[in-house]
N, C-alpha and C positions, 0 to 999 in steps of 0.2 A: 572386069568385072560387072560394073554395075551395070552397060548396059548390058551382058547376056545373063544375069541374075532378074530383070526385066521382059528380053524375049522368054527368058525361062517358066515369070510368073504369068504370063500371054499365052504362052503354049496348053500349061495347067484350066487355064480359066478355061480356054475356047474348047477344049475336051471338057468339061462338064458342063457346056450352054447347052440350051435345047432339052436337058431333063427337067424330070420333079424337083424340086427346090429342095434341098441337104438338111438336115440338123445340122447346122453349127455351132458345136455348143460348150460352152464351160460347164466347168467342175466347180460350184461354188461353195467353198467351203465355212462352214456354218462358224457366225461370231460370237465371241465372247459376250459382246453384252449388245443393246438393240442397235439397229442401222435403220436407216432411210432410204428417203430416194435418191440425195447425190452417192451413196457407196453403188447403188445401178448403172451410174451414169457413165464408168469406165468399162462396161460389160456392152453398154450400145456400145459408144464409140469403139469397141474393136469389132463390131457387127457380127456381134453371135445372137443365134436368132432364137436359140433355146438354151439352158440348164439348168443341170444336176441342185437339187435342191438336195441335202444330204444330210437328216437328224440319226443318232446315234443312241444304240444298246449296249451295255459293258458286260464281258465275260471277265469274272478274276480270271482265270485262268484256260485252259483247253478241255480240262474235264469239269468246269464248273458248271451244271444245269440251268444255271437260274441267270436270264438276261434282265441286268436293272436299266431301266428305262425312264424317261422324262421326268426325271426329279431333277431338285433345285439345285445338286452341285454340277450337275453338268452347263454347259455352257448354255446362254441362250437361243444360239444356233440349234443345238443339238437336241433341243426341247421341242414340243411341238405346238409350244407358243411361238417361238422363235420362226420354227418353217414354218408356220401358218404366213407370218408375218412376212417373209422372206417371198415366199410363190405370191403374193398379193403384190410385193412394189415391182418384183420383174413382172408379173401380168401388166401391172399398169405403163410400162416402161414397154408392152407390145411384144414381150420373150415369154419364149412358152417353157412349160416344165416337166422334165422327168422329177418324178419324187423318189428317191432311192436310201432308204432304212439300211444302214450300213450297222455286223456289229465291229465292235474293238475289243479285242483281246488284250489286256493290264501287259505292260512292256513289250508292245505292238508284237507278238507273236501273231504266225501266220492264222488268218479264220479259216483255209482250209484244211489247218488239222484240227480240227474240237473235235473231238473223239470220247461217248462218252465210255464208262468201264461196265456198264449194267443195263439191263432192260428200262428197267427201273428211274435209271437217270436219262437215260431217253426220250422215256415221256416226260418228264419234268421239262426237260432242253425244247422236246413237243410244244407242247401247251404254253411256255413261257416266248417260245418263240413267235408262236401263233400270237398272243396276246399283242406283242409288240409287233408284227405286221400288220393285223388286224384295226389298231390305232391306226394307222397310217393312212391303211384302205380306206378307210371313214373319211380320214380328212381328206385325200386324193378326190373322193369321190364332192364331199363337199366344195372343195376350191377346182373340181372340173380340170383335176390336173389330167393333161392328155397319157401321159406313161405313167404307169407303176412299175419300179423294179425290187423284186419278190427275193431278192435274196445278193450278196456279192463276195462272189471266191469263197462259197461253201461245200467243197466237192467232197469231200469224207460223208458230210450229214447229208448232201442231196443223193451222193451214190449206196449209202448204206442206211438210207428210209423212203426210198423212192414214194411208198405208199402215203408215207405225211405228206410230202408234196406234190402231189397229185391231188388228194382230199385239201390242202390249202389254198391251191389254184380256186378251186373250183367254191369254196368259202368266200374264197377274196374277188370274183366273180360273182358273188350273191350282194355284192351290195357297192362294187367300185365295175362301171360301167365304160371306163378310157381301155387303153391297149397294154398289155403287163410285157413285161419282159425281163430277166436274171442277169447275175452279170459273173460269167464265167471265167475264171483263169485261161491267160492264154495256150498252157500243157494241159487243159483238164475241158475244155470247151465245147470237146465230140464227144466224152463221158455222160453229161447233160442228159437223164431220160425222159423228159419234162418239152422240150422243145416244141411238139407238136399243139402242146396244149396252150403255148404262148404266142406272142405275135410277132414278136425279135428275136432271134438268134443274139445274145448278148455277149460281147468279149472285151475283156478288161486287156489291151492289145499288146502287152507287152513282151514282144517274142524278140528273140538274139537275132540280128539279121546283117549284124558289121561286127570284125574283130580289129577293124583300125582305128587306132588316136581319134581322128580327124576324116571318118569316112567320106568318100566321094556320094555324092546321088546317085553315080551307076553302080556306086558296091550293096548301099542300102539295097535301093531296086531289085538286086540281084540276091540279094539274101530274103527279099521281101516272098519271093518265088514259090520256092518248097513249101511257106505258112500259108501263098493263098491259097497254092491247091486244094490243100487237104480243108481250108473255110469254104472255097468253092465246092468240094466233094460234098461239106454237112448241108450247106445251103440246099444245092439241089434235091438232098434227100427228103430236107425239109420241106422243101420250098414255100419259109421263109426270108424276107430281108434282116439283113446281118447289121447289126446298131453297133458302135465300138462304144460301150458304157465307159469306159473308159480309155486313154491315149494319151501318150506324150513321153518327150525325150527330156533327162536332164543335159543342163549348157555346162558338161565335164567331159572330160577327156574320156575313150571307151562307152559312149552314151549309147552305140546300139548293140555293145556286146551281154549286156544284161540289163536292160533297163527297167526291170523289176525293183532293181537294187537302191534301195533310199537310205542305205549306211549313209550317215553323217559323214565327211571329210571334209580336210581343208584342201583348196584352191582348187588347182588344176581346171582352171576355166576353160570352157571351149564355147562360145557361141557360134562359131559357126560349125559344127558337129550337130549344135543344134537343130537351125537353120536347114542344113541338107537332111536330116532323121525327117522330120515334120512336110519338108517339099518330095522329097521321095516317097512317103508314105501317102499324102493327099494325090501325087501323082499314080500310084498304085491302084486306090481306091474310090477317087470322091467322084470317077467321071462312070463304075460300075454301076449297070441299073439293078441290078440290086443290094447293090450295099447302101444302110439310109443314113449313114453318117456317123458323128462321137461327136464324146464327151472330152476336149483337152483336160487334164489333168495339170494341175490345180490353180485356182483363180481366187485371189484372197480379196474380201472385202476390204481393206486398207489400200486401194490400190497404189498413193504417194508415198507407202514403209515398207514395201516390198521387193523380192527380186532385185534387178539392176546389176550394174556390174562386179558386185563382188559376192552374186550369190550363186552358187553350182544346183542348187535345189529343180523341179521338176518348172513351177512356173516362170513363162514368158512375159511376164510383168515388170515393163521398166527395164527389156531386154528387146535384144534386134530380132527376135521373131514375134515376139507383138506386133510390129511392122507386117511383117508374112502374116497371120493368120489374119489383120486389120485387113488384109489388100484380098486373100483369097477369099474369107468370109464375103465380102463383099461382093464377092463375083457367084457366088452359091445362091 
């Protein structure tokens, strides 16, 4: 089995050779407290060449129009101070950054369902969100961040207010000279109206790809085919590279069935399923010339204290999949 696995990795790696280096990224979770260079060392060790830095703004509920951000009660890593220091530490170790400001709705309600009940509240939300994004666009320019993500999984906001988003993109480009993307959810990525105005098609790639408790690599690859066709259709139409702004699987039974599901459950640990799902994704996408790479969800600063054999969450830290990522990222 081990010999087969090593041969499989060699096949994946050789299929990716000769192409431009991919974005081999991790989604670096903001720390509650200030971090130092030692917290970056595990990112280097896993051979990531990019990291997403994710400051947050908050909404009280799905109908609240005012984004609260950069306030003292937030975690250090979720404020501009922490984002700036984290970017500098990553850059010091040669890791490029996508700055990815995100909205969190209280109780974890899905941001795609944010929806205002009046034109007045839509205007308030637009003004508030613009202030939030422009603050971090300025930081991105100051820190020479190569990619800025202008939003994450906001499909109702995006589809209902396209004029606002067109103007926001122009305002961001007036001060930020790097590349832009937007992170749309897997089931709405083809409905964003502004891909032509950005540099990457950004997809949070939690596509359902398998029904089995422990799906094989072959089953997972077969499950990808219909989604891959849809992605390629949009890519051909827009003619922009595709970036998985988030991708990942939990180390849990049925990990390919509803990969977006983050509900807390006990047990059902399944590291083979996580391994297979990641390998299938790499085999399907990393060798494609139109595919830019992706950011693994998610990576915590306190590496020695997270993940492990009693963890069924997304992180690969201290799990068998960490070795897979380390070897794969070293070859791309």
